[in-house]
C-alpha positions in Angstrom: 0.7 24.2 35.8 -1.7 21.2 34.8 -2.6 19.2 37.6 -3.2 16.1 35.1 -2.5 15.7 31.8 -3.5 12.2 29.7 -2.7 11.2 25.4 -2.3 8.4 23.4 1.0 9.4 21.4 2.2 8.3 18.0 6.0 8.4 17.2 6.5 8.9 13.4 9.9 7.6 11.9 11.4 7.1 8.4 14.3 4.7 8.7 16.5 4.1 5.9 16.5 0.8 4.6 19.2 -1.2 3.3 22.7 0.1 1.8 22.9 3.8 0.7 25.4 2.4 -2.3 22.0 0.5 -3.7 19.9 3.6 -3.5 17.9 5.0 -0.8 14.6 3.1 0.5 13.2 4.7 3.5 10.2 3.0 5.5 8.0 4.7 7.7 7.9 3.2 11.1 5.1 3.6 13.8 5.4 3.2 17.5 2.9 4.0 20.2 3.4 5.7 23.5 1.0 7.2 26.2 1.2 9.4 29.2 -0.6 9.8 32.1 0.5 12.2 34.5 -1.3 13.6 38.3 0.7 15.8 40.4 2.9 15.4 42.2 4.0 12.4 41.6 2.1 9.6 39.9 2.5 8.5 36.6 2.2 5.8 34.0 4.2 6.1 30.9 4.6 3.8 28.0 7.2 4.4 25.8 9.7 1.3 23.0 8.9 -1.0 25.4 9.0 0.4 28.6 6.5 1.0 30.9 7.0 3.1 34.4 4.3 3.7 36.8 4.4 5.3 40.0 1.8 5.4 42.6 2.7 7.9 44.5 4.5 5.8 47.0 6.9 3.0 44.8 8.0 3.4 41.3 7.7 0.3 39.2 9.1 -0.3 35.8 9.7 -3.4 33.5 11.3 -3.7 29.8 9.8 -5.8 27.4 12.6 -6.9 25.2 12.4 -10.0 23.3 16.1 -10.6 22.6 16.3 -10.6 26.7 13.3 -12.1 27.7 12.0 -9.1 29.0 15.3 -8.5 30.6 15.4 -11.9 32.1 12.5 -10.8 33.8 13.7 -8.1 35.8 10.8 -5.9 38.1 12.0 -2.4 39.4 11.0 -1.2 42.2 11.5 1.8 44.4 9.8 4.3 47.0 8.4 7.2 44.7 9.6 10.4 44.6 7.9 13.4 46.5 7.8 15.2 43.2 8.8 13.3 40.5 11.3 14.7 37.5 12.7 13.2 35.0 15.9 12.7 36.9 14.4 10.5 38.5 13.5 8.1 35.5 17.1 8.9 33.9 18.8 8.1 37.2 18.7 4.5 35.8 20.9 3.8 32.9 18.8 1.3 31.0 16.0 3.5 31.4 17.5 6.4 30.2 18.7 4.5 27.4 15.2 3.7 26.6 14.0 7.3 26.8 16.9 9.1 25.4 19.1 12.0 26.8 18.8 14.6 24.2 16.3 16.7 22.7 15.7 13.7 19.8 14.5 11.0 22.2 12.0 9.0 23.5 10.7 11.2 26.1 7.1 12.8 25.6 7.7 16.4 25.4 4.6 17.0 27.2 6.2 15.5 30.4 9.0 17.4 29.8 7.1 20.1 29.9 5.1 19.4 33.2 8.4 18.6 35.1 10.3 21.3 34.1 13.0 19.9 32.2 16.2 21.9 31.8 17.3 20.7 28.8 14.3 21.3 26.9 13.9 24.3 28.8 17.3 25.4 27.0 16.2 24.3 23.8 13.1 26.5 24.0 15.0 29.6 25.0 16.5 29.2 21.2 15.2 31.3 17.7 11.9 31.4 18.0 9.9 32.0 14.5 6.0 32.2 13.9 5.0 30.1 10.8 1.5 29.5 9.2 -1.3 27.5 10.6 -1.4 24.2 9.4 -4.7 21.7 10.0 -4.8 18.6 11.1 -8.6 17.0 11.2 -10.0 20.0 10.2 -8.8 21.9 13.0 -5.8 24.5 12.2 -2.7 24.7 14.4 -0.7 27.3 15.4 3.0 26.4 14.4 6.4 27.5 15.9 9.7 27.0 14.9 12.5 26.7 17.3 15.9 26.5 16.7 19.0 26.0 19.1 22.5 25.9 17.8 22.3 23.2 15.1 18.7 21.4 15.9 15.5 22.7 14.9 11.7 21.8 15.9 8.4 22.9 14.5 5.7 22.9 17.6 2.1 22.6 16.4 0.0 24.2 19.0 -3.9 23.6 20.0 -5.1 27.2 19.5 -8.0 26.1 22.2 -6.1 24.7 24.7 -2.6 25.5 24.0 -1.8 22.0 24.3 0.9 20.3 22.1 -0.6 18.5 19.3 2.6 17.8 17.3 6.5 18.6 17.1 8.7 17.7 14.4 11.2 16.5 16.2 15.1 17.4 15.0 16.2 14.0 13.8 19.6 12.9 14.6 22.6 12.7 12.3 22.3 11.1 8.9 24.8 8.4 9.7 21.7 7.0 12.1 19.7 6.2 9.0 16.5 8.5 10.6 15.0 10.9 9.3 11.4 13.0 9.5 10.7 12.4 13.5 6.9 13.7 14.1 5.9 12.8 17.7 1.7 13.0 17.9 0.2 14.0 20.9 -3.4 12.0 20.4 -6.1 12.7 22.9 -3.9 15.1 24.7 -6.2 16.6 27.9 -5.5 18.3 31.4 -7.1 19.2 34.2 -10.4 17.7 34.6 -10.5 16.2 31.0 -7.6 14.3 31.5 -8.9 10.4 30.9 -7.2 8.8 33.8 -8.0 5.8 35.5 -7.2 4.4 38.6 -5.6 1.2 37.3 -3.6 3.6 35.3 -1.2 3.6 38.0 -1.0 0.0 39.1 1.7 -2.5 38.4 1.6 -6.0 39.4 4.6 -8.0 39.8 4.7 -11.0 38.4 5.2 -14.3 40.4 8.4 -15.2 38.7 9.8 -11.8 38.5 13.0 -10.7 39.8 12.6 -7.8 42.2 15.5 -5.2 41.5 16.4 -1.6 42.6 17.9 -0.8 38.9 18.0 -2.4 35.6 20.6 -5.0 34.7 21.5 -5.5 30.8 21.7 -9.3 30.9 23.8 -10.7 28.3 22.6 -11.3 24.7 22.0 -15.0 24.4 24.3 -16.8 21.9 22.6 -18.9 19.8 25.3 -21.7 19.2 25.0 -23.7 16.0 25.0 -27.1 17.5 25.0 -27.9 21.3 27.9 -30.2 20.6 30.1 -26.5 20.1 33.4 -26.1 21.7 32.6 -29.6 22.9 34.9 -33.4 22.4 33.6 -36.1 20.3 34.9 -39.4 20.6 34.3 -42.9 19.3 33.3 -42.4 15.8 34.2 -44.3 12.8 34.1 -44.8 9.1 35.0 -46.3 6.0 37.4 -45.0 3.4 36.6 -45.9 -0.2 38.3 -49.2 -0.1 36.8 -50.2 3.2 40.0 -49.1 5.2 38.3 -48.5 9.2 39.1 -44.9 10.2 38.4 -43.8 13.9 38.6 -40.5 15.9 42.6 -41.4 16.3 43.4 -41.2 12.7 41.1 -37.8 12.4 44.2 -35.8 14.2 45.5 -32.8 12.0 45.1 -29.4 13.5 41.8 -28.9 11.5 39.4 -31.2 9.7 36.4 -30.3 8.1 34.0 -32.9 7.2 31.0 -32.6 5.0 27.9 -34.8 4.9 26.5 -34.7 1.0 24.1 -36.5 -1.1 23.3 -36.3 -4.8 21.6 -33.1 -4.4 22.2 -29.4 -5.9 22.9 -28.0 -2.2 25.2 -30.8 -1.4 27.3 -30.1 -5.2 27.5 -26.4 -4.4 28.9 -26.9 -1.0 31.3 -29.6 -1.6 32.4 -27.4 -5.0 33.5 -24.8 -2.5 35.2 -26.9 -0.1 36.9 -28.2 -3.1 38.0 -24.6 -3.5 39.4 -24.1 0.0 41.2 -27.3 -0.2 43.0 -26.1 -3.7 43.7 -22.8 -1.7 45.5 -24.4 1.1 47.0 -27.0 -0.5 50.3 -26.6 0.7 48.9 -26.3 4.6 49.6 -30.1 5.5 48.1 -29.6 9.1 44.6 -29.4 7.6 42.5 -32.2 6.3 39.2 -32.3 3.6 37.3 -35.1 3.9 33.7 -35.9 1.6 31.1 -37.9 4.2 28.7 -40.2 2.3 26.2 -41.7 4.8 24.7 -44.0 1.9 24.5 -47.7 2.6 27.0 -50.2 2.0 24.5 -51.3 -0.8 25.3 -48.7 -3.0 29.3 -49.0 -4.2 31.9 -46.3 -2.9 33.1 -46.5 -7.1 29.6 -44.9 -7.9 29.8 -42.2 -5.4 33.9 -41.5 -6.0 32.0 -41.0 -9.8 29.3 -38.6 -8.6 32.3 -36.3 -7.0 34.8 -36.7 -10.3 31.2 -35.2 -11.7 31.3 -32.5 -9.4 34.8 -31.6 -10.5 35.2 -33.1 -6.3 39.0 -34.7 -5.5 38.4 -34.4 -2.0 39.1 -38.0 -0.3 35.9 -39.9 0.4 34.4 -41.4 3.5 31.5 -43.9 4.4 29.5 -43.5 7.4 27.7 -46.6 7.0 27.9 -46.7 10.9 25.5 -43.8 11.5 28.3 -41.6 13.5 26.8 -38.5 11.7 23.3 -39.2 13.5 24.4 -40.5 17.0 27.7 -38.3 17.2 27.3 -35.5 15.3 23.6 -34.8 15.1 24.1 -34.1 11.5 20.3 -33.0 10.5 20.7 -33.7 6.8 23.1 -33.0 3.5 24.8 -31.2 3.3 26.1 -30.2 6.5 29.7 -29.2 7.2 31.5 -30.1 10.7 34.9 -28.5 11.7 37.4 -30.6 14.2 40.4 -29.7 15.4 42.5 -32.3 16.6 41.4 -32.9 20.1 38.1 -33.6 18.0 36.3 -30.8 19.8 33.8 -28.9 17.1 34.7 -25.9 16.0 32.3 -25.2 13.3 29.1 -26.1 12.4 27.0 -25.1 9.7 23.7 -27.2 8.1 22.4 -26.6 4.4 24.4 -24.0 2.1 26.3 -21.0 3.1 27.3 -18.5 0.2 30.0 -17.2 2.4 32.2 -20.6 3.5 34.8 -20.0 1.3 35.8 -16.4 3.2 35.1 -17.3 6.7 36.7 -20.9 7.0 40.5 -20.2 5.5 40.5 -18.2 8.4 39.0 -20.4 11.3 41.5 -23.3 9.9 44.5 -21.0 10.0 43.2 -20.5 13.6 43.2 -23.9 14.4 46.7 -24.5 12.9 48.0 -21.8 15.1 46.6 -23.8 17.8 43.7 -21.6 19.2 40.5 -22.7 20.5 37.6 -20.5 18.8 35.2 -22.3 20.1 36.3 -22.3 23.5 37.0 -18.5 23.6 33.4 -17.7 22.6 32.4 -20.6 25.7 34.7 -18.9 28.0 33.5 -15.1 27.1 29.6 -16.6 27.4 30.7 -18.2 30.8 32.3 -14.6 31.8 29.7 -12.6 30.6 26.9 -14.7 32.5 29.1 -14.6 35.5 29.6 -10.7 35.5 25.5 -10.3 34.9 24.8 -12.9 38.2 27.0 -10.6 40.3 25.3 -7.5 39.1 21.8 -8.9 39.2 22.8 -10.0 42.8 23.5 -6.1 43.5 20.3 -5.0 42.0 18.4 -7.1 44.0 20.0 -6.2 47.2 18.7 -3.9 49.8 19.2 -0.7 48.7 19.4 0.7 52.0 22.9 0.1 52.1 25.2 2.2 55.0 27.1 4.4 53.1 30.3 5.3 55.0 32.2 8.6 54.3 35.8 8.3 53.9 38.7 10.7 54.8 39.6 12.7 51.7 43.3 11.8 49.9 45.5 14.8 49.6 47.1 14.9 46.0 50.5 15.9 44.8 51.1 19.1 42.9 50.6 18.5 39.2 53.7 18.1 37.1 54.9 17.8 34.0 56.5 14.8 32.6 60.4 14.6 32.5 60.8 11.9 30.4 58.2 12.4 27.6 56.6 14.9 26.1 53.4 15.5 23.9 54.0 16.7 20.3 50.7 17.8 18.3 51.5 16.7 14.8 48.7 17.7 12.7 45.0 19.4 13.4 41.6 18.9 11.1 38.3 20.9 11.5 37.0 19.5 8.3 35.5 16.1 9.6 31.8 17.7 11.5 31.5 14.1 13.7 35.1 12.5 14.3 34.5 10.3 17.0 37.5 8.9 18.7 41.0 8.9 16.4 44.2 7.5 17.6 
């Protein structure tokens, strides 16, 4: 029944680092959050990059997220409800994802109690057990263990105010790699002791913000290895070791791999990897491999070829004395691997060494031989995601007070069983605890 509440919370987790096969290593993670609440509908909540502010008239929210540039600058604004409930926050899918929808989540338990959350109410109706008192900063706190179905939590309660000071939350399933989830509600106060300033319920809209009625997840930006990815490179030329001119018209195999190299260890490693791929695909006539040297004419082809032999590389040599790598392909240094298809579209680009090159390169070349266009497919996927996002964002930015039309009820036909097919149970299993979807 408190009229006001405030705290400065801390969520402490232990997160599994690395692969379990290499031995379990748990890393502590600490995240701060805060709750300021005044009945019936004022709220300032900061948790997991989400900030929600309701001043009693409007409810506003922003999400800080580096991967999406703070949700592309979206600024949510709605009319504040007369009486604030968690459902008013959970009604937005993205806010719900940030806050969670299970007992283990980022929604502060004091806010759950203040808003009479049905989910927490159900959990607290489980089996209760008193535990021995334990101190925090010299104060002995009462502890209560709550168990509901397969989950359990320990509540640390202030003996003087009966406010929650700490909750040992039930961790999620082990496959999530999280354990010992503890929420600390530091500086928890109610009513006149609540530390609430008027500016707590202010959230100004930035000048460049995109005003929305619900959050729309922006597509994760795809970082292309080069701006040329998927584009055609034309009008370039090289020379063979014998001085014969080679242009883009002569690089016409279905898959062409070019590696710019110099006399260094990284180039040697990359070319030896490429040699292994070339030998493994020697029966594939539609794939060509080239070692491209950017050294000037003063360095003889014989000396470059001799160096390749020392490295055990027999891939054909091309001389890039005209600077095609610099001017046409944006090669930043050596080694740099570039894959072209038969239309001189850049299908692969890797600057520097790559220990996994022998694993992914054959698959890419086989796709090109089959006539596929992976770079084009990626570009199309990105374009479709961006178009879908723009469409959803336009809907989120439109006037929320749209007219709702009542549709007449469509009568349903009586249920009937299939006449040409039947469903037969082949086997069942109850051994797997959380099987997920199995086809």
